[in-house]
C-alpha positions as a LaTeX table, in Angstrom:
\begin{tabular}{lrrr}
\hline
Residue & $x$ (\AA) & $y$ (\AA) & $z$ (\AA) \\
\hline
Met1 & 18.55 & 59.72 & 39.40 \\
Asp2 & 20.40 & 57.20 & 37.28 \\
Leu3 & 18.39 & 54.48 & 35.49 \\
Arg4 & 21.35 & 52.13 & 35.77 \\
Ala5 & 21.31 & 52.53 & 39.55 \\
Leu6 & 17.62 & 51.65 & 39.56 \\
Asp7 & 18.34 & 48.62 & 37.39 \\
Tyr8 & 20.99 & 47.46 & 39.87 \\
Phe9 & 18.59 & 48.17 & 42.76 \\
Ile10 & 15.98 & 45.90 & 41.14 \\
Ala11 & 18.57 & 43.16 & 40.62 \\
Ile12 & 19.61 & 43.39 & 44.27 \\
Tyr13 & 15.99 & 43.41 & 45.43 \\
Glu14 & 15.03 & 40.39 & 43.33 \\
Ser15 & 18.16 & 38.33 & 44.00 \\
Gly16 & 18.55 & 39.20 & 47.68 \\
Ser17 & 22.27 & 39.85 & 47.48 \\
Leu18 & 24.78 & 42.23 & 45.98 \\
Ser19 & 27.03 & 39.42 & 44.72 \\
Ala20 & 24.11 & 37.67 & 42.97 \\
Ala21 & 23.06 & 40.99 & 41.42 \\
Ser22 & 26.60 & 41.60 & 40.18 \\
Lys23 & 26.64 & 38.19 & 38.48 \\
Leu24 & 23.20 & 38.78 & 37.00 \\
Lys25 & 24.24 & 42.17 & 35.58 \\
Tyr26 & 27.81 & 41.13 & 34.64 \\
Val27 & 29.21 & 43.98 & 36.75 \\
Ala28 & 31.84 & 43.87 & 39.47 \\
Gln29 & 30.34 & 43.71 & 42.96 \\
Pro30 & 32.09 & 46.91 & 44.13 \\
Ser31 & 30.38 & 48.78 & 41.27 \\
Ile32 & 26.97 & 47.45 & 42.35 \\
Ser33 & 27.73 & 48.42 & 45.94 \\
Ala34 & 28.88 & 51.93 & 44.99 \\
Ser35 & 25.81 & 52.44 & 42.81 \\
Leu36 & 23.52 & 51.38 & 45.66 \\
Lys37 & 25.31 & 53.68 & 48.09 \\
Gln38 & 24.94 & 56.61 & 45.69 \\
Leu39 & 21.23 & 55.83 & 45.18 \\
Glu40 & 20.68 & 55.63 & 48.94 \\
Gln41 & 22.44 & 58.97 & 49.41 \\
Ser42 & 20.42 & 60.66 & 46.67 \\
Leu43 & 17.18 & 59.41 & 48.23 \\
Ser44 & 18.36 & 60.01 & 51.81 \\
Ser45 & 17.09 & 56.53 & 52.68 \\
Thr46 & 18.54 & 53.15 & 53.50 \\
Leu47 & 17.12 & 50.70 & 50.98 \\
Phe48 & 18.55 & 47.46 & 52.33 \\
Ile49 & 19.70 & 46.01 & 55.61 \\
Arg50 & 22.91 & 44.10 & 54.97 \\
His51 & 23.32 & 40.63 & 56.52 \\
Ala52 & 26.08 & 38.06 & 56.29 \\
Arg53 & 24.02 & 36.07 & 53.78 \\
Gly54 & 22.62 & 38.89 & 51.68 \\
Val55 & 20.32 & 41.85 & 52.07 \\
Lys56 & 16.74 & 42.50 & 53.14 \\
Ala57 & 14.79 & 45.43 & 51.80 \\
Thr58 & 13.72 & 48.14 & 54.21 \\
Ser59 & 10.27 & 49.69 & 53.95 \\
Ala60 & 11.83 & 52.38 & 51.74 \\
Gly61 & 13.22 & 49.66 & 49.47 \\
Asp62 & 9.81 & 47.98 & 49.33 \\
Gln63 & 8.24 & 51.30 & 48.35 \\
Leu64 & 10.84 & 52.03 & 45.68 \\
Tyr65 & 10.72 & 48.60 & 44.01 \\
Pro66 & 7.39 & 48.86 & 42.13 \\
Leu67 & 8.12 & 52.46 & 41.11 \\
Ala68 & 11.58 & 51.51 & 39.82 \\
Lys69 & 10.11 & 48.57 & 37.86 \\
Gln70 & 7.50 & 50.86 & 36.33 \\
Leu71 & 10.02 & 53.57 & 35.45 \\
Leu72 & 12.44 & 51.14 & 33.80 \\
Gly73 & 9.56 & 49.55 & 31.92 \\
Gln74 & 8.56 & 52.95 & 30.59 \\
Ala75 & 12.16 & 53.76 & 29.64 \\
Ala76 & 12.36 & 50.47 & 27.72 \\
Ala77 & 9.08 & 51.27 & 25.96 \\
Ile78 & 10.44 & 54.63 & 24.86 \\
Gly79 & 13.55 & 52.94 & 23.47 \\
Glu80 & 11.45 & 50.39 & 21.58 \\
Leu81 & 9.18 & 53.09 & 20.19 \\
Phe82 & 12.07 & 54.91 & 18.54 \\
Thr83 & 14.12 & 51.91 & 17.44 \\
Asp84 & 14.02 & 51.05 & 13.77 \\
Lys85 & 12.50 & 47.66 & 13.24 \\
\hline
\end{tabular}
């Protein structure tokens, strides 16, 4: 599982749309969409229901969100631990 995909997932979850997440992460929207599709395939779960005005998390997305936040927080802590200050 790719940490970047989880980062994009969190941005989508918190912003409620792929286009808003792409602006937040300074990444083209097709890249965000492809990353989400790959994450959904690797988990064999649909994480969002797409609507004309954005997305709504499925129960799988709601379950993944706190775990993804925790995992990325831990990854950041590891980076900070080994960064020269």
